[in-house]
Every structure is written in structure tokens, then in C-alpha cells.
MARBA-3410 file (N, C-alpha, C, O; in Angstrom, 1 decimal):
150
0.8,-1.1,0.0,0.0,-0.1,0.0,0.9,1.3,0.0,1.8,1.4,0.9 ~ 0.7,2.2,-0.9,1.5,3.4,-0.9,1.4,4.3,0.4,0.5,4.2,1.1 ~ 2.5,5.0,0.6,2.5,5.7,1.8,1.3,6.7,2.0,0.9,6.9,3.2 ~ 0.8,7.4,0.9,-0.2,8.3,1.1,-1.5,7.6,1.5,-2.4,8.3,1.8 ~ -1.6,6.2,1.4,-2.9,5.6,1.8,-2.8,5.0,3.1,-3.8,4.7,3.8
-1.5,4.9,3.6,-1.3,4.2,5.0,-0.8,5.1,6.0,-0.8,4.8,7.2 ~ -0.3,6.4,5.6,0.1,7.3,6.5,-0.7,8.5,6.7,-1.3,8.9,5.7 ~ -0.8,9.2,7.9,-1.4,10.5,8.0,-0.3,11.5,7.6,0.9,11.2,7.5 ~ -1.0,12.8,7.4,0.0,13.8,7.0,1.2,13.9,8.0,2.4,14.1,7.7 ~ 0.8,13.8,9.2,1.8,14.1,10.3,2.9,12.9,10.3,4.0,13.1,10.6
2.5,11.6,9.9,3.4,10.6,9.8,4.3,10.7,8.7,5.2,9.9,8.6 ~ 4.1,11.5,7.7,4.9,11.4,6.4,6.2,12.2,6.8,6.3,13.1,7.6 ~ 7.2,11.7,6.0,8.5,12.3,6.0,8.4,13.7,5.2,7.4,13.9,4.5 ~ 9.4,14.5,5.3,9.4,15.8,4.6,9.4,15.4,3.1,8.7,16.1,2.3 ~ 10.1,14.5,2.7,10.3,14.0,1.2,8.9,13.5,0.8,8.5,13.9,-0.3
8.3,12.7,1.6,7.0,12.1,1.2,6.0,13.3,1.1,5.3,13.4,0.0 ~ 5.9,14.2,2.0,5.0,15.3,1.9,5.3,16.1,0.6,4.3,16.4,-0.1 ~ 6.4,16.5,0.4,6.7,17.2,-0.8,6.4,16.5,-2.0,6.0,17.1,-3.0 ~ 6.5,15.2,-2.0,6.2,14.4,-3.3,4.8,14.4,-3.6,4.4,14.1,-4.7 ~ 3.9,14.7,-2.6,2.5,14.8,-3.0,2.2,15.9,-4.0,1.2,15.7,-4.8
2.9,17.0,-4.0,2.6,18.0,-4.9,2.8,17.5,-6.4,3.8,16.9,-6.7 ~ 1.8,17.7,-7.2,1.9,17.1,-8.6,2.6,18.1,-9.5,3.0,17.7,-10.6 ~ 2.9,19.4,-9.0,3.6,20.4,-9.8,2.8,20.9,-10.9,3.3,21.3,-12.0 ~ 1.5,21.0,-10.7,0.6,21.5,-11.8,0.8,23.0,-11.9,0.5,23.5,-13.0 ~ 1.2,23.8,-10.8,1.3,25.2,-10.9,0.0,26.0,-10.6,0.0,27.3,-10.6
-1.1,25.3,-10.4,-2.3,26.1,-10.2,-2.3,26.8,-8.9,-2.9,27.9,-8.8 ~ -1.6,26.4,-7.9,-1.5,27.1,-6.6,-0.8,28.5,-6.9,-1.0,29.5,-6.1 ~ -0.1,28.6,-8.0,0.7,29.8,-8.2,0.0,30.8,-9.1,0.6,31.8,-9.6 ~ -1.3,30.5,-9.4,-2.1,31.5,-10.1,-2.7,32.4,-9.3,-3.1,32.1,-8.2 ~ -2.8,33.8,-9.7,-3.5,34.7,-9.0,-4.9,34.4,-8.9,-5.6,34.0,-9.9
-5.5,34.6,-7.7,-6.9,34.2,-7.5,-7.6,35.5,-6.9,-7.0,36.2,-6.1 ~ -8.8,35.6,-7.4,-9.6,36.6,-6.8,-10.8,36.0,-5.9,-11.5,35.1,-6.3 ~ -10.9,36.5,-4.8,-12.0,36.0,-3.8,-13.0,36.9,-3.8,-12.8,38.0,-3.3 ~ -14.3,36.5,-4.2,-15.5,37.3,-4.2,-16.0,37.4,-2.7,-16.8,36.6,-2.3 ~ -15.6,38.5,-1.9,-16.0,38.6,-0.5,-17.5,39.0,-0.6,-18.1,38.8,0.5
-18.1,39.4,-1.6,-19.5,39.8,-1.7,-20.3,38.6,-1.7,-21.5,38.7,-1.3 ~ -19.8,37.5,-2.2,-20.5,36.3,-2.2,-20.4,35.5,-0.8,-19.4,35.4,-0.2 ~ -21.5,35.0,-0.4,-21.5,34.4,1.0,-20.6,33.2,1.1,-20.2,32.8,2.2 ~ -20.3,32.5,-0.1,-19.4,31.5,-0.2,-17.9,31.8,-0.3,-17.1,30.9,-0.2 ~ -17.6,33.2,-0.4,-16.2,33.6,-0.8,-15.7,32.8,-2.0,-14.7,32.1,-1.8
-16.4,32.8,-3.1,-16.0,32.2,-4.3,-14.7,32.5,-4.8,-14.3,33.7,-4.9 ~ -13.9,31.6,-5.2,-12.5,31.8,-5.7,-12.6,31.8,-7.2,-13.1,30.9,-7.8 ~ -12.0,32.8,-7.7,-11.9,32.9,-9.2,-10.4,32.8,-9.5,-9.6,33.6,-9.0 ~ -10.1,31.9,-10.4,-8.7,31.7,-10.8,-8.5,32.5,-12.1,-9.4,32.7,-12.9 ~ -7.2,33.0,-12.2,-6.8,33.7,-13.4,-5.8,33.1,-14.2,-5.3,32.1,-13.7
-5.5,33.5,-15.4,-4.3,32.9,-16.0,-3.1,33.6,-15.9,-2.2,33.6,-16.8 ~ -3.0,34.3,-14.7,-1.8,35.1,-14.4,-1.1,34.4,-13.3,-1.7,34.1,-12.2 ~ 0.2,34.2,-13.5,1.0,33.5,-12.5,1.9,34.3,-11.7,2.2,35.4,-12.1 ~ 2.4,33.8,-10.6,3.4,34.4,-9.7,4.6,34.6,-10.5,4.9,33.9,-11.5 ~ 5.3,35.6,-10.1,6.6,36.0,-10.9,7.6,35.0,-10.9,8.5,35.0,-11.7
7.5,34.0,-10.0,8.6,33.0,-9.9,8.2,31.7,-10.8,9.0,30.8,-10.9 ~ 7.0,31.7,-11.2,6.5,30.4,-12.0,7.1,30.5,-13.4,7.1,31.5,-14.1 ~ 7.7,29.4,-13.7,8.2,29.3,-15.2,6.9,28.9,-16.0,6.5,27.8,-15.8 ~ 6.4,29.7,-16.8,5.2,29.5,-17.5,5.2,28.3,-18.4,4.2,27.7,-18.7 ~ 6.4,28.0,-18.9,6.4,26.9,-19.9,6.5,25.6,-19.2,6.2,24.6,-19.9
6.9,25.4,-17.9,6.8,24.1,-17.2,6.0,24.1,-16.0,5.8,23.0,-15.4 ~ 5.5,25.2,-15.6,4.6,25.4,-14.4,5.4,25.0,-13.1,4.9,24.6,-12.1 ~ 6.7,25.2,-13.2,7.6,25.0,-12.0,8.1,26.2,-11.4,8.3,27.2,-12.1 ~ 8.3,26.3,-10.1,8.8,27.5,-9.4,10.3,27.6,-9.8,11.0,26.6,-9.7 ~ 10.7,28.8,-10.1,12.1,29.0,-10.5,13.0,29.2,-9.3,14.2,29.2,-9.4
12.4,29.3,-8.1,13.2,29.4,-6.9,12.5,28.9,-5.7,12.3,29.6,-4.7 ~ 12.0,27.6,-5.7,11.2,27.0,-4.7,11.6,27.1,-3.4,10.8,27.4,-2.5 ~ 13.0,26.8,-3.1,13.6,26.8,-1.8,13.4,28.1,-1.1,13.2,28.2,0.1 ~ 13.6,29.2,-2.0,13.7,30.5,-1.3,12.4,31.4,-1.7,12.4,32.7,-1.6 ~ 11.4,30.7,-2.2,10.3,31.6,-2.8,9.6,32.5,-1.8,9.1,33.5,-2.2
9.5,32.2,-0.5,8.9,33.0,0.4,9.6,34.3,0.7,9.1,35.3,1.2 ~ 10.9,34.3,0.3,11.8,35.5,0.4,11.4,36.5,-0.7,11.3,37.7,-0.4 ~ 11.2,36.0,-1.7,10.8,36.8,-3.0,9.3,37.1,-3.1,8.9,38.2,-3.6 ~ 8.4,36.3,-2.7,7.1,36.4,-2.7,6.5,36.1,-1.3,6.0,35.0,-1.0 ~ 6.6,37.1,-0.4,6.2,37.0,1.0,4.9,36.4,1.2,4.7,35.7,2.2
3.9,36.5,0.3,2.5,36.0,0.5,2.3,34.7,-0.1,1.2,34.1,-0.1 ~ 3.5,34.1,-0.6,3.4,32.7,-1.1,3.0,31.8,0.0,3.5,32.0,1.1 ~ 1.9,30.9,-0.2,1.4,30.1,0.8,2.2,28.8,0.9,2.4,28.1,-0.1 ~ 2.7,28.5,2.0,3.4,27.3,2.2,2.5,26.2,2.8,2.1,26.3,3.9 ~ 2.2,25.2,2.0,1.3,24.2,2.5,1.9,23.2,3.4,2.9,22.6,3.1
1.3,23.1,4.6,1.9,22.1,5.6,0.8,21.2,6.1,-0.4,21.4,6.0 ~ 1.3,20.2,6.8,0.4,19.3,7.4,-0.7,20.1,8.4,-1.8,19.7,8.7 ~ -0.2,21.1,8.9,-0.9,21.8,9.9,-2.0,22.7,9.3,-3.1,23.0,9.9 ~ -1.7,23.3,8.1,-2.6,24.3,7.5,-3.4,23.7,6.3,-4.3,24.4,5.8 ~ -3.2,22.5,5.9,-3.8,22.0,4.7,-5.3,21.9,4.8,-5.9,22.0,3.7
-5.9,21.7,6.0,-7.3,21.7,6.2,-8.0,22.9,6.0,-9.3,23.0,5.8 ~ -7.2,24.1,6.1,-7.8,25.4,6.0,-7.7,26.0,4.7,-8.3,27.1,4.5 ~ -7.0,25.5,3.8,-6.7,26.1,2.4,-7.8,25.8,1.4,-7.5,25.1,0.4 ~ -9.0,26.3,1.5,-10.1,26.0,0.7,-9.9,26.8,-0.7,-10.7,26.6,-1.6 ~ -9.0,27.6,-0.8,-8.8,28.2,-2.1,-7.8,27.4,-3.0,-7.4,27.8,-4.1
-7.4,26.4,-2.6,-6.5,25.6,-3.4,-7.5,24.8,-4.4,-8.7,24.5,-4.0 ~ -7.0,24.6,-5.6,-7.8,23.8,-6.6,-8.2,22.4,-6.1,-7.4,21.7,-5.4 ~ -9.5,22.0,-6.4,-9.9,20.8,-6.0,-9.1,19.5,-6.6,-9.4,18.3,-6.2 ~ -8.2,19.8,-7.5,-7.4,18.7,-8.1,-6.2,18.6,-7.3,-5.4,17.7,-7.6 ~ -6.0,19.6,-6.3,-4.7,19.5,-5.6,-4.6,18.2,-4.6,-5.5,17.8,-3.9
-3.5,17.6,-4.8,-3.3,16.3,-4.1,-3.4,16.5,-2.5,-4.1,15.7,-1.8 ~ -2.8,17.6,-2.0,-3.0,17.9,-0.6,-4.4,18.1,-0.3,-4.9,17.5,0.7 ~ -5.1,18.8,-1.1,-6.6,19.0,-0.7,-7.4,17.8,-0.9,-8.2,17.5,0.0 ~ -7.2,17.0,-2.0,-7.8,15.7,-2.2,-7.6,14.8,-1.0,-8.6,14.1,-0.6 ~ -6.4,14.7,-0.5,-6.1,13.7,0.6,-6.7,14.3,1.9,-7.2,13.6,2.8
-6.8,15.6,2.1,-7.3,16.2,3.3,-8.9,15.9,3.2,-9.5,15.7,4.3 ~ -9.5,16.0,2.1,-10.8,15.6,1.9,-11.3,14.2,1.9,-12.5,13.9,1.7 ~ -10.2,13.4,2.1,-10.5,11.9,2.1,-10.6,11.2,0.8,-11.0,10.1,0.7 ~ -10.2,12.1,-0.3,-10.2,11.4,-1.7,-8.8,10.9,-1.9,-7.9,11.4,-1.2 ~ -8.6,10.1,-2.8,-7.3,9.6,-3.2,-6.6,10.4,-4.3,-7.1,11.4,-4.7
-5.4,10.0,-4.7,-4.7,10.7,-5.7,-5.3,10.3,-7.0,-5.8,9.1,-7.2 ~ -5.4,11.2,-7.9,-6.1,10.9,-9.2,-5.2,10.0,-10.1,-4.0,9.8,-9.8 ~ -5.6,9.3,-11.1,-4.9,8.5,-12.0,-3.7,9.2,-12.6,-2.6,8.6,-12.8 ~ -3.9,10.5,-12.8,-2.8,11.3,-13.6,-1.7,11.8,-12.7,-0.8,12.5,-13.2 ~ -1.8,11.5,-11.4,-0.8,12.0,-10.4,0.6,11.4,-10.8,0.7,10.3,-11.1
1.6,12.2,-10.7,3.0,11.6,-11.0,3.3,10.5,-10.0,4.1,9.7,-10.4 ~ 2.9,10.5,-8.8,3.3,9.3,-8.0,2.6,8.0,-8.3,2.9,7.0,-7.8 ~ 1.6,8.1,-9.2,0.9,6.9,-9.7,1.4,6.6,-11.1,0.9,5.7,-11.8 ~ 2.3,7.4,-11.6,2.9,7.3,-12.9,4.3,7.3,-13.0,4.9,7.9,-13.9 ~ 4.9,6.5,-12.0,6.5,6.6,-11.9,7.1,7.8,-11.9,8.2,7.9,-12.4
6.5,8.8,-11.3,7.1,10.2,-11.3,7.0,11.1,-12.5,7.3,12.3,-12.4 ~ 6.4,10.5,-13.5,6.2,11.3,-14.8,5.1,12.3,-14.6,4.1,12.0,-14.0 ~ 5.2,13.5,-15.2,4.2,14.5,-15.3,3.4,14.3,-16.6,2.4,15.1,-16.8 ~ 3.8,13.4,-17.4,3.1,13.3,-18.8,1.6,13.1,-18.6,0.9,13.8,-19.3 ~ 1.2,12.2,-17.8,-0.3,11.9,-17.7,-1.1,13.2,-17.1,-2.2,13.4,-17.5
-0.4,13.9,-16.2,-1.0,15.2,-15.8,-1.2,16.1,-16.8,-2.2,16.8,-17.0 ~ -0.1,16.3,-17.6,-0.2,17.3,-18.8,-1.4,16.9,-19.8,-2.1,17.7,-20.3 ~ -1.3,15.5,-20.0,-2.2,14.9,-21.1,-3.7,15.2,-20.5,-4.6,15.6,-21.3 ~ -3.9,15.0,-19.3,-5.2,15.2,-18.6,-5.7,16.7,-18.6,-6.8,17.0,-18.1 ~ -4.9,17.6,-18.9,-5.1,19.1,-19.0,-5.1,19.6,-17.5,-5.8,20.5,-17.2
-4.3,19.1,-16.7,-4.3,19.4,-15.3,-3.2,20.4,-14.9,-3.1,20.9,-13.8 ~ -2.3,20.7,-15.9,-1.1,21.6,-15.7,-1.3,23.0,-16.2,-1.9,23.2,-17.2 ~ -0.7,24.0,-15.5,-0.7,25.3,-15.9,0.3,25.5,-17.0,0.3,26.6,-17.6 ~ 1.2,24.6,-17.3,2.3,24.7,-18.3,1.7,25.2,-19.6,0.8,24.6,-20.1 ~ 2.3,26.3,-20.1,2.0,26.8,-21.4,0.5,27.5,-21.5,0.0,27.9,-22.6
-0.1,27.7,-20.3,-1.6,28.1,-20.2,-1.7,29.5,-19.6,-2.7,30.1,-19.6 ~ -0.4,30.0,-19.0,-0.5,31.2,-18.3,0.5,32.2,-18.6,1.4,31.9,-19.4 ~ 0.3,33.4,-18.1,1.3,34.4,-18.4,1.8,35.0,-17.1,1.0,35.1,-16.1 ~ 3.1,35.2,-17.0,3.7,35.7,-15.8,3.2,37.1,-15.5,3.1,37.9,-16.4 ~ 3.0,37.3,-14.1,2.5,38.7,-13.7,3.2,39.8,-14.1,2.6,40.9,-14.2
4.6,39.7,-14.5,5.3,40.8,-15.0,4.9,41.2,-16.5,5.3,42.3,-17.0 ~ 4.2,40.3,-17.1,3.9,40.4,-18.6,2.4,41.0,-18.7,2.1,41.4,-19.8 ~ 1.6,41.0,-17.6,0.2,41.3,-17.7,0.0,42.7,-17.2,0.4,43.1,-16.1 ~ -0.7,43.6,-18.1,-0.9,45.0,-17.8,-2.3,45.4,-17.8,-2.7,46.5,-18.2 ~ -3.2,44.5,-17.4,-4.6,44.6,-17.5,-5.1,44.1,-16.0,-4.4,43.3,-15.3
-6.4,44.5,-15.7,-7.0,44.1,-14.5,-7.2,42.7,-14.5,-7.5,42.1,-15.5 ~ -7.0,42.0,-13.3,-7.1,40.6,-13.2,-8.5,40.0,-13.4,-8.6,38.9,-13.8 ~ -9.5,40.9,-13.2,-10.9,40.5,-13.4,-11.1,40.2,-14.9,-12.0,39.4,-15.2 ~ -10.3,40.7,-15.9,-10.3,40.5,-17.2,-9.6,39.1,-17.6,-9.7,38.6,-18.7 ~ -8.9,38.5,-16.6,-8.1,37.3,-16.9,-8.6,35.9,-16.1,-7.9,34.9,-16.1
-9.9,36.1,-15.6,-10.6,34.9,-15.1,-10.7,33.8,-16.0,-11.2,33.9,-17.1 ~ -10.3,32.6,-15.5,-10.5,31.4,-16.4,-11.2,30.3,-15.5,-11.3,30.3,-14.3 ~ -11.7,29.3,-16.2,-12.3,28.2,-15.4,-11.6,26.9,-15.4,-11.9,26.0,-14.6 ~ -10.6,26.8,-16.3,-9.8,25.4,-16.5,-9.2,25.0,-15.2,-9.1,23.8,-15.0 ~ -8.7,25.9,-14.4,-8.1,25.3,-13.1,-9.1,24.6,-12.2,-8.6,24.0,-11.2
-10.3,24.8,-12.4,-11.4,24.2,-11.5,-11.7,22.7,-11.8,-12.3,22.0,-11.0 ~ -11.3,22.3,-13.1,-11.5,20.9,-13.5,-10.8,19.9,-12.5,-9.7,20.2,-12.1 ~ -11.4,18.8,-12.3,-10.9,17.9,-11.4,-11.2,16.4,-11.9,-12.2,15.8,-11.7 ~ -10.2,15.9,-12.6,-10.4,14.6,-13.2,-9.7,13.5,-12.2,-8.7,13.8,-11.5 ~ -10.3,12.3,-12.3,-9.7,11.2,-11.7,-8.8,10.5,-12.5,-8.2,9.6,-12.0
END
């Protein structure tokens, strides 16, 4: 039985915890939260954090990201249950909600991201870096990050 099915978040090693991230890059997208809506609806944009490499959806400085982007959210076993703005396809969120890893997740595909990309779950090649966007984020709202495939 794989570690994510037999261990709680607290029991996982740091390496196991980090490996849960599928590397889709959706968490690095700018989001707008509609506070006028009683559900605080999250709207995703196709605008990414300055550190996201838009062609690969990988962080260009993951280890030091919070030094360059102070509001970068660090997902931990302690806060994962509170991060309801994370995409529903996020492995951390899925496991916190009692759902398993999807069939396209790299841990279920020998570490390859190909199945994730083929399933349309990656931000790679679909976003623009915040330094390249000069319009209101409200004009950049997209729905594709909300898809959640098994």
C-alpha cells in the first residue's frame, strides 16, 4: 500500500510530503476571492506568480520562494485543512478531503508528469507571468483550473 494511503500527513517524512505536490502550478495562479458572495467564491486567473516558469509550471526558486514572494502560501500538514482556495485537483486538498490521488498524479505514474499534462491538469503553457500582464485581473478569469479529473 503506498505511503499516502497508509500514513497520516503528520506521519509522512518531509520528502513524502513534498512528493504529494503534482507540480501543476495552479496554486501559483493569482486568485480573486469574491467577498460579496456568501461562499467567498474563488476565481482563478491565467496570471501566475513572478517565480513560476510558465512553460513548465515549475517554481524558478522553490527553496527561497517566500523570500521573494512573501505572501506565497506554504502548504503544511498543519494548515492543509484550511486552504479551501486550493484547486480541488490539488493532491494535498484531495487527501485532506478523504479522496485519493487521481490516476494522472505523478506518484501513480512512476514520477512522470506526462499523464497530468495529457489530462489538462497543468498550468504549463497556459498562463502568463504577472510581469507580462498589464490589465485588470478581473479580465483574466479562467475556469480550467477548476476541473478535477480522476
